[in-house]
C-alpha positions in Angstrom: -17.1 -16.7 -3.9 -17.5 -15.6 -7.5 -20.8 -13.7 -6.5 -18.8 -11.2 -4.4 -20.1 -7.7 -5.3 -19.2 -4.2 -4.3 -20.5 -0.7 -5.2 -18.5 2.5 -5.8 -20.0 5.1 -3.6 -17.2 7.8 -3.6 -15.9 10.2 -6.2 -12.7 9.3 -8.1 -9.7 9.2 -5.8 -6.4 10.4 -7.4 -4.3 8.3 -5.0 -5.8 5.1 -6.5 -5.6 5.9 -10.2 -2.6 3.6 -10.6 -4.6 0.7 -9.0 -7.4 1.1 -11.6 -4.9 1.2 -14.4 -3.8 -2.4 -13.6 -7.0 -3.8 -12.0 -10.4 -2.2 -11.6 -11.2 -4.8 -8.8 -8.2 -3.6 -6.8 -9.4 0.0 -7.1 -12.9 -0.9 -5.9 -11.6 -3.0 -2.9 -9.1 -0.3 -1.9 -11.4 2.7 -2.3 -14.6 1.5 -0.5 -15.4 0.5 3.1 -16.2 -3.2 3.2 -15.8 -6.3 5.4 -13.7 -8.3 2.9 -10.3 -9.3 4.2 -7.1 -7.5 3.2 -3.5 -8.5 4.0 -1.9 -6.8 7.0 0.3 -3.8 6.5 4.0 -4.1 6.6 5.6 -2.1 9.5 7.4 0.0 7.0 4.1 1.2 5.6 2.8 2.0 9.0 5.9 3.9 9.8 5.3 5.9 6.6 1.8 6.7 7.7 3.2 8.0 11.0 5.7 10.3 9.2 3.0 11.6 6.9 0.6 12.3 9.8 3.5 14.0 11.6 4.4 16.2 8.7 0.8 17.3 8.1 0.2 18.1 11.8 3.4 20.1 12.0 2.9 22.1 8.9 -0.7 23.0 9.9 0.8 24.5 13.1 3.6 26.2 11.1 6.0 24.7 13.6 9.6 23.6 13.1 10.7 20.0 12.5 14.1 20.2 14.0 13.1 19.0 17.5 11.5 15.7 16.4 13.6 13.0 18.1 14.2 9.3 17.6 12.4 8.6 20.9 9.3 10.6 19.8 9.2 8.7 16.5 9.4 5.3 18.3 6.6 6.4 20.6 4.4 7.6 17.7 5.1 4.4 15.8 4.2 2.3 18.9 0.9 4.2 19.3 0.0 3.8 15.7 0.9 0.1 15.7 -1.5 -0.5 18.6 -4.3 1.6 17.0 -4.0 0.3 13.4 -6.4 -2.5 12.8 -4.3 -3.7 9.8 -1.0 -4.0 11.8 -1.4 -7.7 11.7 -0.7 -10.6 14.1 2.9 -11.2 13.0 3.9 -7.5 13.7 2.1 -7.7 17.1 3.8 -11.0 18.0 7.2 -9.6 17.2 6.6 -6.2 18.9 5.5 -7.9 22.1 8.8 -9.8 22.2 11.3 -7.4 20.6 9.7 -4.0 20.6 10.2 -1.4 17.8 13.7 -2.8 17.0 12.2 -6.1 16.0 10.1 -4.4 13.3 12.1 -1.6 11.8 15.8 -0.8 11.9 17.3 2.2 13.7 18.7 3.3 10.3 15.2 3.4 8.8 14.0 5.5 11.7 16.9 7.9 11.4 16.3 8.2 7.6 12.7 9.2 8.2 13.6 11.8 10.8 16.1 13.3 8.4 13.4 13.3 5.7 11.0 15.2 8.0 13.6 17.7 9.0 14.6 18.3 5.3 11.1 19.5 4.5 11.7 22.8 6.4 12.6 25.1 4.9 13.2 24.2 1.2 9.7 23.0 0.3 7.3 24.5 2.6 8.4 28.1 2.7 9.3 28.4 -0.9 7.1 30.8 -2.9 4.9 32.2 -0.2 1.1 32.5 0.0 0.5 36.1 -1.1 -2.5 35.1 -3.4 -4.0 32.7 -0.9 -7.5 34.2 -1.2 -7.7 33.9 -5.0 -5.6 30.8 -5.9 -5.8 27.2 -4.5 -2.5 27.5 -2.5 -1.6 26.2 0.9 -1.1 23.0 2.8 -3.5 20.0 2.8 -5.6 21.7 0.1 -8.9 20.0 -0.6 -9.5 19.8 -4.4 -12.6 18.8 -6.3 -13.6 18.4 -10.0 -17.2 18.6 -11.0 -16.2 17.7 -14.6 -14.7 14.3 -13.5 -16.5 13.6 -10.2 -13.2 13.5 -8.5 -11.8 14.8 -5.2 -8.5 14.6 -3.2 -6.3 16.5 -0.8 -2.9 17.9 -2.1 -0.1 18.0 0.4 1.1 21.4 -0.7 0.4 23.9 -3.5 2.5 27.1 -3.8 3.0 29.8 -6.3 6.6 29.6 -7.6 6.2 32.6 -9.9 3.4 34.9 -11.1 2.3 32.4 -13.9 3.1 29.1 -12.2 1.6 27.0 -9.4 3.5 23.9 -8.1 1.6 20.9 -6.7 3.6 18.9 -4.2 2.9 15.3 -3.1 4.9 13.9 -0.3 6.0 10.3 -0.1 8.0 8.5 2.6 9.6 6.0 0.2 11.2 6.3 -3.3 9.2 8.3 -5.9 11.2 7.1 -8.9 11.8 3.7 -10.6 15.0 2.0 -11.8 15.1 4.3 -14.8 14.8 7.4 -12.5 11.4 8.1 -13.9 8.5 8.9 -11.6 6.6 5.7 -10.5 3.4 5.5 -12.5 1.0 5.6 -9.6 2.7 8.6 -8.0 2.7 10.5 -11.4 -1.0 9.8 -12.0 -1.9 11.0 -8.5 0.0 14.3 -8.6 -1.1 14.9 -12.2 -4.8 14.4 -11.1 -4.2 17.1 -8.4 -2.7 19.3 -11.1 -5.8 18.9 -13.3 -8.1 20.0 -10.5 -5.8 23.0 -9.8 -5.9 23.9 -13.5 -9.7 23.9 -13.4 -9.6 26.5 -10.6 -6.7 28.5 -12.1 -6.9 28.0 -15.9 -4.5 30.8 -16.7 -1.7 29.3 -14.6 1.0 26.8 -15.6 1.0 23.8 -13.3 4.3 22.3 -12.0 4.3 18.8 -10.4 6.6 17.9 -7.6 7.1 14.5 -5.9 9.2 14.6 -2.8 10.4 11.3 -1.2 12.7 10.3 1.6 15.4 9.2 -0.8 14.7 11.0 -4.0 12.5 13.6 -5.7 11.1 14.5 -9.1 9.9 17.7 -10.8 7.9 18.0 -14.0 5.0 19.9 -15.5 1.4 19.1 -16.3 1.3 18.7 -20.1 -1.1 17.6 -22.7 0.1 14.0 -22.7 -0.3 13.7 -18.9 -3.8 15.3 -19.0 -4.9 12.8 -21.7 -3.5 9.9 -19.8 -5.2 10.9 -16.5 -8.5 11.9 -18.1 -8.7 8.6 -20.0 -8.4 6.6 -16.7 -10.9 8.8 -15.0 -13.4 8.4 -17.8 -12.9 4.7 -17.7 -13.5 4.6 -13.9 -16.8 6.5 -14.3 -17.8 4.2 -17.2 -16.8 0.8 -15.7 -17.5 1.6 -12.1 -20.7 3.7 -12.1 -21.7 5.1 -8.8 -24.0 3.1 -6.4 -24.4 0.0 -8.7 -23.4 -3.4 -7.3 -20.5 -4.8 -9.4 -19.0 -8.3 -9.6 -15.4 -8.2 -8.3 -14.7 -11.4 -10.1 -15.6 -9.9 -13.5 -13.6 -6.8 -12.7 -10.4 -8.6 -11.6 -7.4 -8.7 -14.0 -5.0 -11.2 -12.5 -1.3 -10.6 -13.4 2.2 -10.4 -12.0 1.2 -7.4 -9.8 -1.2 -9.6 -7.8 1.7 -10.9 -5.8 2.0 -7.6 -3.9 -1.7 -6.6 -3.9 -3.1 -6.3 -0.3 -6.6 -7.3 -1.6 -5.6 -10.6 -3.2 -6.9 -12.7 -0.3 -10.4 -11.4 -1.2 -10.0 -11.6 -4.9 -12.1 -14.5 -6.4 -10.0 -14.6 -9.6 -6.7 -15.0 -7.7 -8.2 -17.5 -5.2 -9.4 -19.6 -8.2 -6.0 -19.6 -9.7 -4.4 -20.7 -6.4 -6.8 -23.5 -6.0 -6.0 -24.9 -9.5 -2.3 -24.5 -9.5 0.7 -23.2 -7.7 1.2 -19.4 -7.6 1.7 -18.5 -11.4 4.6 -16.1 -10.8 7.0 -15.3 -8.0 7.6 -11.7 -7.2 10.7 -10.0 -5.7 8.6 -6.9 -5.0 9.3 -5.5 -1.6 6.9 -6.9 1.0 5.4 -9.3 -1.6 5.7 -12.9 -0.7 4.4 -16.2 -2.1 0.8 -17.5 -1.8 -0.1 -21.2 -1.7 -3.3 -23.2 -1.6 -3.7 -26.9 -0.7 -4.9 -29.4 1.9 -3.6 -29.1 5.4 -2.1 -32.5 6.3 -0.6 -31.8 9.7 0.2 -29.1 12.2 2.9 -29.4 14.9 3.4 -26.9 17.7 6.7 -26.0 19.4 7.1 -23.0 21.8 4.0 -21.1 20.5 5.1 -21.6 16.9 3.5 -24.0 14.3 4.9 -26.0 11.5 2.3 -26.8 8.8 2.5 -29.6 6.2 0.4 -28.8 3.1 -0.5 -30.9 0.0 -0.4 -28.7 -3.1 -2.5 -29.2 -6.3 0.4 -30.9 -8.1 0.5 -33.6 -5.2 3.8 -32.2 -3.8 4.1 -31.5 -0.1 5.5 -28.3 1.3 6.2 -27.1 4.9 5.6 -23.7 6.5 7.8 -23.1 9.5 7.4 -20.7 12.5 3.8 -19.7 12.2 2.7 -17.9 15.4 0.1 -20.2 17.0 -1.9 -17.1 17.9 -2.7 -16.6 14.2 -4.3 -20.1 13.9 -5.6 -20.8 17.5 -6.8 -24.4 16.9 -5.2 -25.9 13.8 -6.4 -29.4 14.5 -9.9 -28.3 13.5 -8.8 -27.5 10.0 -6.6 -30.6 9.3 -7.8 -32.2 6.2 -9.4 -29.0 4.9 -8.4 -26.8 2.0 -6.3 -23.9 3.3 -4.8 -20.8 1.6 -1.7 -19.0 3.0 -0.7 -15.6 1.7 2.5 -13.6 1.9 4.9 -16.4 2.9 8.7 -16.0 2.8 11.3 -18.5 1.6 14.6 -19.4 3.1 16.7 -18.5 0.0 16.5 -17.0 -3.5 14.3 -19.1 -5.7 14.8 -19.6 -9.4 11.7 -18.7 -11.4 11.4 -22.3 -12.8 11.5 -23.9 -9.3 8.8 -23.7 -6.8 10.1 -23.8 -3.2 9.2 -26.6 -0.8 9.9 -24.7 2.5 8.5 -21.5 3.8 8.5 -19.5 7.0 6.6 -16.7 8.7 8.9 -15.6 11.6 12.5 -15.1 10.8 14.2 -15.9 14.1 17.7 -14.6 13.0 16.3 -11.2 11.8 12.7 -10.6 12.8 12.6 -7.5 10.5 12.7 -10.0 7.6 9.6 -11.9 8.7 6.4 -12.4 6.6 4.5 -9.4 8.1 1.7 -9.7 5.5 1.0 -13.3 6.4 -2.7 -14.2 6.2 -4.5 -17.5 6.1 -7.9 -18.7 5.2 -9.5 -22.2 5.4 -12.3 -23.9 3.6 -15.7 -22.5 4.6 -14.3 -19.1 5.8 -14.2 -15.7 4.1 
């Protein structure tokens, strides 16, 4: 497992700068096409992708948002769920039995529709495109940087005044943290777009705008931001040179953020930790969950749902309830083998000093609270 290697083949991606800042292995696993496993996407993330696609398709046609209905959004969401390879077996299991309502609430759908409608007119028509032929302005603007070997597509760039261009990045969730500051990954991404715009329009001041479904933030590209972003970009080009096989194990930097990393099931460093001890830290991060590794002692089936009994490294025994049998078709074949389970949920709030003994995958009382990112691996499998 520790010999797992991957090469960087693409230019630096602004959307993943925040990943590199915490773990170069995560950047590599997220930025490159490969066959290594990743955890399924949460339905809320898939819904966000649908909204982003809808916004981009509408603004390219210069159409209005006001006629986008709840039924259309549900239909678009269902289509994307069926087409998305990372929707995951838990989401599919629930959708087959409960439909869209089993995955996301009506309130969440309404919130996203309101967000889409709010984007016209205040953001998209502000400024105008009078200098479109000479300045990098418009929607879905492709940007490149020869200096940094970087490229990315900005959602919107518009001229606010003669000496200022605003770079807008759209998000379907919150863009600020608990201190009302822009989330680091969002800030690094939009600042990287700003740097590429500055290369093409060196005489212009660059404004940065993050627009989310529940909040927004505006700032400016300044010296401090430029230094922060360029330092990360230089480190990417130094630590991840193009087209050279690199050890994912050596690049991995395990930490508290691992508990909500979609690549952790393919991370040799994280797997090694799980095999030696219980999950080092519990995370209350949205869509996170708890990972465990141990020997599968028994598996009981009841109405297409499994209950697993697992022996952990500290010789304690835990149970995992309501695992869809479709996710583990023949559990009897892996009884007695080492097994790792990712993204499990617990029945109640767990104090940091206490490791839970009971977990679940499907929440029968409220399916929207199920462990949508559940993933399992057994000894001898990738």
